[in-house]
Backbone bond lengths (Angstrom), bond angles and torsions (degrees), N, CA, C in turn:
res aa  C-N    CA-C-N  psi(-1)  N-CA   C-N-CA  omega(-1)  CA-C   N-CA-C  phi
1 M - - - 1.512 - - 1.504 110.70 -
2 F 1.376 113.21 -45.66 1.490 117.58 -178.47 1.470 111.38 -61.37
3 E 1.386 116.34 -42.84 1.459 121.25 -178.44 1.584 111.75 -61.85
4 S 1.325 114.70 -40.24 1.467 119.29 177.12 1.513 112.58 -61.68
5 N 1.358 114.30 -47.23 1.480 121.56 -179.42 1.546 110.38 -64.32
6 F 1.314 115.95 -42.67 1.413 119.19 -179.39 1.544 111.64 -67.32
7 L 1.281 116.99 -41.05 1.495 120.88 175.60 1.494 111.96 -64.95
8 T 1.310 118.03 -38.33 1.468 120.65 174.90 1.541 112.29 -64.70
9 W 1.294 117.45 -35.17 1.471 121.97 177.34 1.534 109.41 -66.27
10 I 1.307 113.67 -46.39 1.517 118.67 179.55 1.515 111.63 -59.17
11 L 1.380 115.77 -41.40 1.443 119.05 180.00 1.457 113.63 -72.02
12 S 1.392 118.79 -21.87 1.444 123.69 -177.43 1.514 113.00 -75.08
13 I 1.328 116.97 -11.95 1.477 122.18 -178.72 1.512 109.63 -95.09
14 E 1.301 118.53 20.33 1.439 123.79 -178.68 1.511 111.44 -52.14
15 H 1.412 112.47 133.37 1.455 119.21 177.82 1.497 108.91 -150.94
16 P 1.376 119.41 142.49 1.466 117.79 178.13 1.520 117.96 -51.52
17 I 1.296 116.16 -38.68 1.477 119.69 176.03 1.520 112.59 -61.83
18 L 1.315 114.20 -45.15 1.444 119.88 178.14 1.513 113.69 -66.74
19 D 1.370 113.27 -34.86 1.469 116.21 172.11 1.513 112.76 -60.47
20 L 1.288 118.11 -45.42 1.442 122.67 177.21 1.462 113.61 -62.28
21 L 1.370 117.41 -44.30 1.451 122.68 179.10 1.547 110.99 -61.47
22 S 1.373 113.26 -44.48 1.464 117.53 -176.48 1.556 110.72 -64.77
23 S 1.348 114.89 -41.05 1.510 117.78 -179.73 1.504 109.61 -65.49
24 F 1.385 116.91 -39.90 1.470 120.14 -178.79 1.582 108.96 -63.91
25 L 1.339 114.88 -46.05 1.500 119.51 -176.55 1.504 110.19 -64.07
26 Q 1.336 118.11 -36.73 1.462 120.98 -179.84 1.479 109.34 -69.58
27 L 1.351 117.91 -32.95 1.453 121.81 -177.80 1.554 109.19 -69.82
28 I 1.371 114.56 -49.18 1.505 119.00 -175.08 1.533 111.82 -77.98
29 S 1.298 119.42 -12.53 1.478 122.90 -179.36 1.519 111.35 -99.79
30 H 1.325 115.39 3.00 1.516 116.09 177.68 1.524 110.12 -64.80
31 E 1.341 116.29 147.27 1.463 121.56 -177.37 1.534 112.20 -57.32
32 Y 1.362 118.03 -30.72 1.462 121.94 -177.09 1.548 109.00 -70.84
33 V 1.303 117.88 -27.22 1.449 120.50 177.42 1.543 111.63 -66.16
34 Y 1.356 113.55 -40.90 1.435 118.24 177.01 1.552 110.40 -71.36
35 F 1.317 115.04 -28.36 1.496 120.17 177.39 1.496 109.14 -63.47
36 I 1.390 119.72 -23.82 1.432 122.77 176.75 1.537 111.24 -87.83
37 I 1.316 113.83 -41.32 1.479 119.18 -173.77 1.567 110.50 -69.28
38 I 1.306 115.69 -43.63 1.493 119.09 -175.86 1.546 113.43 -60.83
39 P 1.364 118.28 -46.45 1.464 115.94 172.63 1.490 116.62 -57.14
40 I 1.373 116.26 -33.59 1.474 118.91 177.66 1.467 109.70 -66.18
41 I 1.321 120.24 -38.27 1.438 120.79 173.73 1.577 111.47 -59.62
42 Y 1.307 114.64 -42.45 1.467 118.92 178.33 1.523 112.43 -63.26
43 W 1.281 116.35 -44.92 1.468 123.28 -170.90 1.527 111.60 -79.00
44 A 1.359 116.81 -29.81 1.487 118.16 -169.48 1.480 118.60 -128.34
45 I 1.320 119.22 -13.21 1.400 123.64 -173.07 1.507 112.83 -114.31
46 H 1.342 116.50 -67.75 1.488 122.40 -178.43 1.531 108.31 -151.78
47 K 1.328 116.87 109.98 1.424 121.64 -171.23 1.554 111.46 -62.61
48 Q 1.339 117.77 -45.40 1.468 122.59 -175.20 1.589 108.51 -67.38
49 T 1.261 115.92 -43.48 1.506 120.78 179.06 1.507 106.78 -63.55
50 G 1.321 119.32 -45.44 1.447 123.61 -179.08 1.510 112.37 -58.43
51 F 1.335 116.32 -43.85 1.475 117.10 -179.33 1.548 110.52 -72.03
52 Q 1.274 116.05 -39.50 1.528 116.22 179.09 1.541 110.00 -64.90
53 L 1.320 119.05 -38.86 1.439 119.44 177.20 1.513 112.34 -70.23
54 L 1.309 117.95 -37.45 1.456 121.83 175.42 1.528 109.88 -58.42
55 S 1.349 116.89 -50.09 1.516 121.23 -179.46 1.515 109.51 -59.11
56 L 1.328 117.83 -50.72 1.475 121.61 -178.41 1.506 111.13 -59.66
57 F 1.340 116.47 -44.38 1.454 120.74 -173.83 1.535 110.72 -63.24
58 F 1.337 114.99 -43.80 1.479 116.56 -175.58 1.497 111.53 -76.44
59 I 1.378 119.64 -29.27 1.408 123.35 171.48 1.517 110.03 -62.89
60 S 1.402 115.79 -43.29 1.413 121.05 -179.21 1.555 110.26 -64.36
61 M 1.318 118.68 -42.80 1.465 121.12 176.94 1.555 111.69 -64.16
62 Y 1.295 115.85 -35.28 1.514 121.02 177.21 1.539 107.00 -64.30
63 V 1.297 117.21 -47.46 1.452 121.04 -178.16 1.563 109.84 -62.46
64 N 1.332 115.63 -43.72 1.433 119.78 178.74 1.548 112.30 -53.26
65 S 1.383 112.67 -52.83 1.505 119.40 -177.87 1.524 108.02 -61.60
66 F 1.310 117.59 -42.58 1.454 122.44 -175.59 1.547 110.09 -63.00
67 I 1.311 115.97 -44.62 1.493 120.93 178.21 1.527 110.29 -62.96
68 K 1.315 117.37 -42.79 1.482 122.47 178.75 1.584 108.93 -54.81
69 D 1.282 114.28 -47.47 1.487 120.50 -179.01 1.527 113.28 -65.87
70 V 1.358 116.44 -28.14 1.476 120.48 -176.61 1.536 107.06 -83.14
71 F 1.354 121.39 -47.67 1.431 122.43 -173.46 1.527 111.33 -87.41
72 M 1.279 120.36 -31.44 1.489 124.87 174.89 1.517 111.49 49.58
73 I 1.346 114.95 51.23 1.438 120.97 179.56 1.555 109.85 -84.23
74 E 1.278 117.77 122.93 1.482 119.71 -176.41 1.558 110.78 -72.75
75 R 1.314 111.76 152.96 1.493 115.97 176.91 1.507 112.19 -73.60
76 P 1.361 116.66 162.44 1.459 118.54 172.36 1.498 110.99 -55.49
77 E 1.298 118.19 150.24 1.462 122.65 -173.24 1.555 109.99 -64.57
78 L 1.298 119.55 -28.53 1.497 120.14 -179.00 1.519 110.42 -68.42
79 S 1.301 118.36 -16.39 1.466 120.58 -172.99 1.527 112.74 -102.59
80 L 1.314 117.89 -7.37 1.406 120.99 -171.76 1.566 112.84 -63.61
81 Q 1.295 114.99 -31.37 1.448 117.68 -179.72 1.549 113.61 -76.28
82 L 1.345 114.36 -11.03 1.508 118.06 -175.23 1.507 113.03 -113.98
83 N 1.354 116.79 -23.65 1.467 121.21 -172.17 1.537 111.54 -127.18
84 D 1.256 116.28 147.73 1.464 121.58 174.45 1.515 108.81 -113.83
85 G 1.332 114.81 163.58 1.527 118.32 175.88 1.537 109.46 84.84
86 Y 1.336 111.43 179.08 1.434 122.16 -177.70 1.515 111.38 -85.42
87 S 1.370 117.82 163.84 1.461 121.09 -171.56 1.511 112.16 -99.31
88 F 1.319 118.31 -34.09 1.505 118.39 -171.30 1.533 111.19 -99.85
89 P 1.333 114.02 128.96 1.489 129.96 -11.55 1.500 116.89 -86.78
90 S 1.281 120.23 161.80 1.444 124.30 179.08 1.506 110.81 -59.32
91 I 1.363 117.74 119.15 1.434 120.26 -178.70 1.474 115.23 -70.75
92 H 1.345 117.59 -35.39 1.477 122.20 178.77 1.468 110.00 -68.41
93 T 1.349 118.78 -42.53 1.498 122.32 177.69 1.482 111.01 -64.34
94 Q 1.336 117.62 -44.17 1.458 119.25 -176.65 1.493 108.55 -70.43
95 A 1.331 121.01 -36.41 1.462 121.33 176.94 1.490 110.71 -64.67
96 A 1.287 119.25 -41.14 1.515 119.10 176.94 1.488 112.32 -65.45
97 T 1.311 114.48 -44.92 1.494 116.30 -178.24 1.516 110.90 -62.81
98 T 1.314 116.28 -41.47 1.484 119.83 176.82 1.498 113.75 -60.92
99 F 1.326 117.04 -50.82 1.434 123.69 -175.84 1.567 110.92 -65.01
100 W 1.317 115.97 -57.54 1.467 120.26 -175.96 1.529 111.68 -69.64
101 G 1.340 113.02 -37.38 1.498 118.99 179.36 1.521 110.74 -61.66
102 F 1.326 118.71 -41.60 1.473 120.87 -178.30 1.573 108.92 -68.14
103 L 1.293 116.01 -35.50 1.527 117.90 -178.42 1.495 115.08 -72.33
104 I 1.342 117.60 -22.72 1.464 121.49 -176.86 1.563 108.99 -56.66
105 P 1.266 119.75 -57.63 1.506 117.32 179.08 1.507 113.72 -67.71
106 A 1.338 117.45 -24.16 1.489 120.28 -179.94 1.479 111.95 -73.06
107 V 1.382 119.08 -36.81 1.407 124.80 -176.98 1.583 110.52 -85.77
108 T 1.323 114.75 -38.19 1.476 123.43 178.80 1.558 115.28 50.08
109 K 1.306 112.74 41.36 1.455 119.55 172.78 1.533 110.32 -117.68
110 Q 1.314 116.89 136.10 1.494 118.01 -175.52 1.507 111.04 -63.76
111 W 1.292 118.27 -39.26 1.467 119.91 -178.20 1.485 110.49 -65.73
112 F 1.332 118.44 -33.28 1.460 121.15 179.08 1.557 109.16 -70.83
113 T 1.306 117.41 -39.67 1.441 122.36 177.24 1.527 110.12 -56.47
114 V 1.349 116.05 -49.77 1.446 119.97 179.82 1.599 110.71 -62.61
115 L 1.325 114.91 -41.74 1.413 120.09 178.11 1.524 112.85 -60.02
116 A 1.344 113.63 -47.23 1.478 118.65 -178.26 1.501 113.65 -61.85
117 C 1.357 115.79 -44.17 1.459 122.45 179.62 1.566 108.33 -66.81
118 F 1.304 117.65 -35.94 1.460 120.13 177.71 1.562 112.29 -63.93
119 I 1.336 115.39 -44.32 1.391 123.17 179.31 1.492 111.19 -59.79
120 V 1.341 116.43 -49.82 1.494 124.32 179.49 1.502 107.77 -57.55
121 A 1.331 117.93 -47.03 1.451 122.35 179.97 1.592 112.65 -58.45
122 L 1.323 111.59 -44.44 1.513 118.61 178.21 1.515 110.29 -61.60
123 V 1.321 114.85 -45.29 1.491 117.76 -179.83 1.500 110.26 -62.36
124 A 1.298 117.79 -44.20 1.473 121.83 178.68 1.522 111.72 -59.70
125 F 1.315 115.80 -41.44 1.487 118.67 178.51 1.488 111.13 -67.26
126 S 1.362 117.08 -38.44 1.481 119.56 -178.73 1.549 110.00 -65.56
127 Q 1.295 117.84 -29.14 1.481 119.68 -179.54 1.524 108.81 -71.12
128 L 1.332 115.91 -42.50 1.470 119.28 177.46 1.523 110.76 -68.20
129 Y 1.291 116.48 -43.54 1.471 121.94 178.29 1.551 112.86 -56.13
130 S 1.280 113.33 -36.27 1.516 116.37 -178.37 1.512 110.80 -71.65
131 G 1.331 120.25 -14.52 1.436 123.80 -177.49 1.564 113.25 76.08
132 A 1.307 114.96 10.80 1.454 119.42 -175.83 1.538 114.35 -88.79
133 Y 1.356 115.78 -13.03 1.453 119.92 -174.41 1.526 108.65 -138.08
134 W 1.337 113.20 146.87 1.438 120.96 168.18 1.548 108.31 -77.65
135 P 1.366 115.51 159.89 1.457 118.25 178.57 1.533 113.64 -59.01
136 I 1.337 115.70 -36.88 1.485 117.93 176.77 1.494 113.00 -65.02
137 D 1.325 118.15 -24.82 1.489 118.58 177.48 1.521 110.55 -69.91
138 V 1.266 117.53 -36.71 1.439 123.52 -177.78 1.554 110.22 -77.76
139 I 1.328 116.06 -46.56 1.436 120.13 177.21 1.573 110.51 -58.94
140 G 1.338 114.38 -51.02 1.457 120.99 177.68 1.542 112.57 -54.00
141 A 1.312 115.81 -42.43 1.491 120.76 -179.80 1.541 109.13 -63.27
142 I 1.301 117.85 -41.55 1.517 119.51 179.51 1.487 110.86 -65.16
143 I 1.310 116.35 -42.05 1.489 121.78 -179.12 1.523 108.73 -64.07
144 I 1.355 117.87 -49.96 1.391 121.22 -178.28 1.517 111.52 -62.51
145 G 1.350 117.71 -44.10 1.462 120.49 179.23 1.457 113.97 -61.37
146 A 1.384 115.30 -44.67 1.488 124.14 179.40 1.556 109.78 -63.37
147 F 1.277 116.49 -42.28 1.464 119.17 177.90 1.571 111.15 -64.13
148 M 1.327 117.28 -40.02 1.425 119.46 -178.45 1.535 110.63 -69.88
149 V 1.321 118.11 -31.62 1.462 122.61 174.40 1.518 108.88 -62.88
150 Y 1.319 114.95 -49.97 1.470 122.22 177.63 1.503 113.08 -55.92
151 A 1.357 113.00 -50.57 1.447 117.34 -178.26 1.580 112.15 -66.46
152 S 1.326 115.84 -26.55 1.488 120.59 178.71 1.548 108.47 -66.37
153 Y 1.301 114.71 -50.87 1.464 120.23 -177.37 1.549 111.29 -65.68
154 R 1.352 116.61 -35.41 1.467 119.17 176.22 1.559 108.02 -66.99
155 S 1.295 118.74 -38.57 1.452 122.59 -178.14 1.570 109.22 -67.62
156 L 1.340 118.92 -33.73 1.385 123.44 178.27 1.528 111.12 -63.84
157 D 1.304 114.59 -39.10 1.474 121.65 176.56 1.519 106.92 -62.22
158 W 1.311 116.55 -42.67 1.504 120.61 -174.22 1.510 112.22 -73.12
159 T 1.392 117.06 -39.69 1.470 119.01 -174.65 1.588 110.83 -91.67
160 G 1.323 118.56 -3.95 1.433 118.94 -175.70 1.543 115.85 -52.70
161 G 1.348 113.11 -41.47 1.480 115.85 -175.43 1.487 114.60 -98.90
162 M 1.365 116.21 12.94 1.477 122.16 -178.89 1.561 111.38 -70.16
163 P 1.293 119.19 141.39 1.482 121.73 171.98 1.528 109.14 -60.09
164 E 1.322 116.05 152.00 1.512 119.89 -175.61 1.487 109.94 -62.70
165 R 1.318 117.86 -35.38 1.490 118.52 -177.23 1.503 111.65 -64.70
166 I 1.337 117.73 -29.22 1.472 121.12 178.99 1.548 107.06 -76.59
167 K 1.337 118.72 -38.07 1.438 121.48 -178.54 1.591 109.41 -66.44
168 I 1.326 116.41 -45.64 1.471 116.49 178.71 1.504 113.18 -64.04
169 S 1.373 116.10 -29.78 1.470 121.24 177.70 1.584 106.26 -66.17
170 L 1.313 117.15 -44.15 1.467 119.53 -177.41 1.547 109.94 -66.86
171 W 1.373 116.33 -42.13 1.492 121.21 -179.21 1.587 109.99 -63.59
172 T 1.340 114.65 -21.65 1.503 118.04 -179.97 1.505 110.70 -92.53
173 I 1.354 116.00 -45.80 1.456 120.49 -173.17 1.536 111.52 -70.46
174 I 1.359 116.72 -46.01 1.484 119.91 -176.77 1.522 112.97 -58.41
175 P 1.364 120.13 -52.02 1.461 118.39 178.49 1.507 115.20 -61.12
176 I 1.291 117.20 -40.56 1.529 120.78 175.50 1.523 110.84 -59.70
177 T 1.332 115.04 -44.36 1.476 120.08 177.94 1.558 109.38 -60.00
178 L 1.336 115.85 -45.47 1.509 120.19 -179.38 1.518 108.01 -60.04
179 F 1.271 118.52 -42.45 1.463 123.30 -178.31 1.526 111.17 -63.25
180 V 1.378 115.36 -45.00 1.462 117.20 177.36 1.566 112.79 -64.08
181 L 1.284 114.83 -37.79 1.445 118.95 -179.25 1.519 112.89 -65.68
182 S 1.332 114.79 -37.54 1.485 119.99 -176.27 1.534 107.64 -145.93
183 P 1.313 119.86 84.51 1.458 124.73 178.88 1.561 112.12 -58.75
184 D 1.338 117.87 -25.08 1.412 119.57 -179.90 1.544 113.27 -66.80
185 Q 1.319 113.57 -18.24 1.512 117.62 177.88 1.529 110.05 -102.67
186 A 1.337 115.09 37.54 1.485 121.88 -175.53 1.542 110.26 -60.02
187 F 1.301 117.26 -31.77 1.479 118.71 -176.68 1.573 110.37 -66.62
188 Y 1.332 114.77 -46.88 1.504 119.36 -179.09 1.524 110.51 -63.27
189 S 1.362 115.42 -51.41 1.509 117.84 -175.39 1.524 106.82 -67.56
190 G 1.300 123.18 -33.11 1.514 125.24 179.49 1.491 111.52 -63.89
191 V 1.351 115.68 -48.31 1.433 119.58 179.22 1.494 111.96 -62.69
192 L 1.341 117.39 -37.55 1.503 122.03 174.04 1.504 112.52 -59.84
193 L 1.285 115.33 -44.73 1.494 120.11 179.13 1.542 112.37 -61.51
194 G 1.349 111.63 -51.28 1.471 117.80 -178.12 1.539 110.89 -63.22
195 A 1.287 117.05 -42.58 1.433 122.43 -177.76 1.546 110.99 -65.87
196 G 1.295 116.65 -43.04 1.443 120.59 178.58 1.505 113.03 -61.25
197 I 1.341 115.46 -50.82 1.416 120.19 177.00 1.526 114.00 -59.40
198 G 1.392 113.17 -45.53 1.417 120.70 178.92 1.540 111.71 -61.25
199 Y 1.323 119.35 -40.29 1.404 121.42 -176.95 1.583 111.36 -67.51
200 H 1.308 113.81 -36.11 1.518 119.70 177.07 1.585 107.32 -64.65
201 L 1.352 117.39 -46.51 1.426 118.49 178.99 1.546 112.25 -64.14
202 E 1.293 116.86 -38.99 1.391 123.29 -179.83 1.538 110.32 -60.72
203 Q 1.360 116.65 -43.94 1.428 120.33 -179.22 1.499 113.22 -70.36
204 T 1.332 116.50 -27.90 1.479 118.01 -172.55 1.554 111.92 -102.16
205 K 1.387 116.42 -27.74 1.460 118.85 -174.39 1.536 114.70 -108.07
206 N 1.344 113.71 -43.44 1.464 118.16 -172.91 1.495 114.36 -98.93
207 R 1.350 116.75 -43.60 1.449 125.08 176.54 1.493 112.66 52.00
208 M 1.260 118.98 58.07 1.517 124.52 177.19 1.513 111.22 -65.92
209 D 1.358 112.82 132.03 1.420 118.99 175.54 1.537 108.50 -103.56
210 V 1.324 119.86 119.06 1.450 120.97 -168.62 1.589 110.95 -83.79
211 K 1.387 115.90 -0.41 1.459 119.14 175.43 1.491 108.97 -71.57
212 A 1.311 118.19 113.58 1.455 122.69 -175.68 1.546 111.37 -163.75
213 P 1.333 119.49 159.93 1.433 119.85 175.88 1.538 112.56 -58.60
214 I 1.321 115.53 152.70 1.501 120.23 -174.44 1.494 108.93 -58.15
215 L 1.337 120.80 -43.56 1.398 123.72 -178.81 1.586 113.47 -52.39
216 K 1.323 110.93 -49.29 1.515 118.22 -177.34 1.540 107.93 -65.87
217 K 1.343 119.51 -36.42 1.429 121.13 176.49 1.574 112.38 -63.36
218 V 1.351 114.52 -40.34 1.443 120.73 178.91 1.529 110.47 -62.03
219 I 1.338 115.60 -41.68 1.477 122.19 -179.11 1.543 107.99 -66.71
220 A 1.281 118.98 -41.19 1.405 124.13 -178.24 1.605 109.60 -66.81
221 I 1.284 113.01 -43.50 1.559 117.48 176.04 1.457 109.23 -59.34
222 V 1.345 119.94 -44.95 1.440 121.45 -177.76 1.546 112.29 -63.20
223 I 1.328 115.44 -41.19 1.451 120.12 -178.72 1.562 107.33 -67.63
224 G 1.282 115.29 -44.95 1.501 117.37 179.24 1.468 113.73 -62.71
225 L 1.356 120.67 -42.53 1.419 121.61 178.93 1.514 111.69 -67.83
226 M 1.371 118.35 -38.58 1.411 121.36 176.11 1.540 111.07 -58.34
227 G 1.311 115.57 -38.23 1.514 119.75 177.45 1.499 109.39 -63.62
228 I 1.322 118.17 -43.48 1.454 119.76 -179.08 1.548 111.88 -64.15
229 I 1.370 112.55 -42.12 1.438 116.73 178.88 1.571 111.52 -62.99
230 A 1.305 114.79 -38.67 1.460 121.11 -178.28 1.552 107.46 -63.46
231 L 1.337 114.73 -47.47 1.480 118.23 179.31 1.461 113.15 -65.92
232 Q 1.329 120.43 -36.53 1.448 122.48 174.51 1.523 111.24 -63.74
233 T 1.307 115.86 -39.67 1.515 118.92 178.83 1.536 108.44 -65.44
234 I 1.308 117.87 -42.88 1.465 119.83 177.94 1.539 111.61 -62.90
235 G 1.321 115.55 -35.64 1.463 120.76 178.35 1.510 112.27 -62.36
236 M 1.280 116.50 -29.85 1.510 119.62 -177.21 1.587 109.83 -65.33
237 Y 1.329 115.56 -24.24 1.493 118.77 -176.80 1.496 112.68 -99.31
238 L 1.300 119.97 -2.21 1.467 123.53 -178.10 1.487 111.89 -83.01
239 S 1.301 117.60 159.72 1.366 123.81 177.46 1.553 110.85 -60.06
240 G 1.369 115.63 150.49 1.408 119.82 -178.96 1.536 113.44 -82.79
241 H 1.326 116.42 2.89 1.496 120.04 -179.93 1.487 109.72 -62.58
242 V 1.345 114.64 141.47 1.494 120.42 -175.39 1.534 111.74 -64.37
243 I 1.251 121.66 -30.43 1.439 124.32 178.85 1.488 109.29 -65.23
244 I 1.396 115.95 -47.62 1.429 121.69 -178.86 1.531 108.99 -65.91
245 E 1.283 121.17 -36.29 1.428 123.14 179.42 1.556 109.09 -70.40
246 F 1.336 116.89 -37.87 1.440 119.64 179.35 1.553 110.02 -64.60
247 I 1.311 120.53 -44.66 1.462 124.20 179.17 1.528 111.03 -66.20
248 Y 1.317 115.68 -40.70 1.450 120.79 176.36 1.578 111.38 -62.39
249 A 1.300 115.63 -40.99 1.467 117.41 179.05 1.529 113.00 -71.13
250 I 1.328 115.12 -28.59 1.529 117.55 174.95 1.498 106.94 -64.71
251 G 1.345 120.27 -38.63 1.428 121.32 177.28 1.487 112.41 -61.38
252 I 1.312 118.83 -38.05 1.525 121.52 178.05 1.513 110.15 -65.73
253 G 1.331 116.50 -42.02 1.487 120.06 177.09 1.470 110.70 -61.06
254 L 1.338 116.57 -45.90 1.482 119.26 -179.26 1.503 112.24 -65.40
255 W 1.351 121.03 -36.70 1.400 124.24 176.42 1.524 110.03 -61.20
256 I 1.238 119.91 -46.71 1.417 123.37 -174.09 1.604 108.81 -65.46
257 T 1.246 116.65 -48.32 1.476 119.13 -167.93 1.523 114.69 -95.02
258 Y 1.371 115.68 -17.82 1.485 119.76 -175.45 1.523 118.41 -133.06
259 I 1.235 115.14 -49.93 1.485 120.83 -172.38 1.568 107.20 -72.53
260 A 1.318 120.48 -48.47 1.468 121.36 176.72 1.464 113.27 -57.50
261 P 1.378 117.27 -47.52 1.474 118.58 179.24 1.490 110.90 -60.67
262 I 1.337 122.01 -36.64 1.420 120.60 177.33 1.566 110.54 -60.32
263 I 1.290 114.82 -41.64 1.494 119.46 178.22 1.485 109.75 -62.43
264 F 1.374 116.76 -45.21 1.479 117.91 -178.91 1.569 113.06 -58.77
265 V 1.348 114.77 -41.61 1.457 120.32 -179.00 1.549 109.15 -70.24
266 S 1.332 115.75 -40.92 1.438 119.56 179.55 1.575 114.13 -62.79
267 L 1.319 113.35 -32.69 1.490 119.87 178.43 1.533 110.48 -85.73
268 Q 1.313 114.46 0.60 1.499 120.15 -179.94 1.540 111.01 63.72
269 L 1.314 116.31 27.54 1.441 118.35 171.49 1.530 110.04 -74.03
270 Y 1.349 113.20 -38.18 1.437 121.11 174.10 1.494 110.59 -124.15
271 R 1.357 117.46 157.63 1.439 118.93 173.04 1.557 109.33 -105.35
272 Q 1.312 114.77 165.17 1.494 117.14 179.02 1.522 107.54 -82.60
273 Q 1.336 114.68 146.56 1.409 120.81 177.67 1.533 109.83 -59.76
274 G 1.366 117.24 132.51 1.459 120.84 -178.73 1.528 112.14 92.87
275 T 1.314 117.07 -1.93 1.477 121.89 -178.40 1.530 108.58 -106.52
276 K 1.313 116.16 129.60 1.418 121.11 179.81 1.516 112.72 -68.68
277 I 1.280 118.18 146.63 1.521 122.88 177.15 1.456 107.21 -59.78
278 G 1.387 114.94 133.64 1.461 120.72 177.78 1.478 113.03 90.41
279 V 1.340 119.53 -9.46 1.490 122.49 179.61 1.520 109.57 -94.91
């Protein structure tokens, strides 16, 4: 009863400016927007942070979809004509909480912490304002996302001193296990598997150093994103079978963490770590 009354009150403050803001926030907080931003962090800002964020983000999206299928909470009636699928937890809110929450300790700037929390709050409000989610959907998404960020940093402390062979075993076993548990989430688990294997190969074989002039970084980003777009286009014509989707997603993960960096180094956009400039 409280949730219905609260949602009715939120919808009663309708205003053209709020309509525009809500639409904009829903657009920029879509999971595919982060799917573009996170590789850019990996390719041009900080490789290790980018990989850690990519891994956490796709696990978070996997968990979100898995929970939706378990609880199967229907959306508010006002949203049924606009949205498909179940409502709990809100995927936009969880995506924002996961992404911005992970970056708060990584950036360690007070202004960034305030900005990140403000963005998450705005996204949460936009989800309620759209009428697509119950308050518990948004609150639950924030709690789940925050917990996953906390668990991620705790796991980094735990795995920091692990031998590489143990790490690559985990990067292989965990995604395959997730795929077996929920084949419907083949895309998320496939990207995790490809990205994990690719990151290990990148660290041991290619060793891309992202320190480079801005122009070269921009060219690398354009090439990398063109590759993702090409793979996404190919994926539209593939069979909908979960095994095919899983293999296809592995390819995307490999492209992001290994294949694209090989191209960047081959084109001399970046140099390999431990290699002198001009050599």
